[in-house]
C-alpha positions as CSV (number, residue, x, y, z in Angstrom):
1,M,-131.3,3.6,20.8
2,G,-128.3,3.8,19.7
3,D,-126.4,7.2,19.6
4,R,-129.4,9.2,19.8
5,E,-130.2,10.5,23.3
6,V,-134.2,10.6,24.1
7,R,-135.1,14.8,24.8
8,Y,-137.5,13.7,28.0
9,P,-135.9,10.7,29.2
10,D,-137.6,11.1,32.3
11,V,-141.2,10.8,30.1
12,R,-142.1,7.3,29.8
13,V,-145.1,7.0,27.7
14,P,-146.9,3.7,28.1
15,L,-147.5,2.9,23.9
16,V,-147.9,-0.7,24.2
17,G,-151.3,-2.3,24.2
18,A,-152.3,1.2,23.6
19,D,-154.6,2.5,20.9
20,G,-152.1,3.0,17.9
21,N,-153.8,5.3,16.0
22,A,-151.8,8.4,15.4
23,F,-153.9,11.0,17.1
24,A,-154.1,8.9,20.5
25,I,-150.1,8.7,20.4
26,L,-150.0,12.5,19.6
27,G,-152.6,13.0,22.3
28,M,-150.5,10.7,24.9
29,V,-147.1,12.1,23.9
30,R,-148.4,15.7,24.0
31,A,-150.2,14.9,27.5
32,A,-147.3,13.4,29.1
33,L,-144.9,16.5,27.7
34,R,-147.3,19.2,29.4
35,Y,-147.4,16.9,32.6
36,A,-143.4,17.2,32.6
37,G,-143.9,21.1,32.4
38,A,-142.4,21.3,28.6
39,E,-143.1,24.4,27.2
40,Q,-145.6,25.4,24.8
41,E,-142.8,26.2,22.3
42,E,-141.7,22.6,23.3
43,L,-144.8,21.1,22.7
44,E,-145.3,23.0,19.0
45,L,-142.0,21.7,18.0
46,F,-142.9,18.3,18.9
47,M,-146.3,18.2,17.2
48,R,-144.5,19.8,13.9
49,E,-141.9,17.6,13.9
50,A,-144.1,14.5,14.8
51,T,-146.8,15.4,11.9
52,A,-144.2,15.8,9.3
53,G,-144.1,12.3,8.2
54,D,-146.2,9.3,7.9
55,Y,-146.8,6.8,10.5
56,D,-143.7,5.5,10.7
57,D,-141.8,9.3,11.3
58,L,-144.3,9.8,13.9
59,L,-143.3,6.8,16.0
60,A,-139.9,7.6,15.2
61,T,-140.2,11.0,16.5
62,V,-141.7,9.7,19.7
63,M,-139.0,7.8,20.7
64,R,-136.6,10.5,20.0
65,W,-138.7,13.1,22.8
66,V,-140.0,10.3,25.3
67,V,-139.5,6.9,26.7
68,V,-141.9,4.2,25.2
69,E,-142.6,1.6,27.6
């Protein structure tokens, strides 16, 4: 990932082979963050960032927040 750090490095989300639909990805990552104990404000921040751009921006945001497997 270069010089970027993952915000929640202990949260792993298996996206390989998963439904590639943007809403499915958002739901899986949000659920994983909630399970890991992320506060509501963090969840809202993730959702704002993840939905601010296009599909590629969504994927980039997900990779900044969690470890994608």
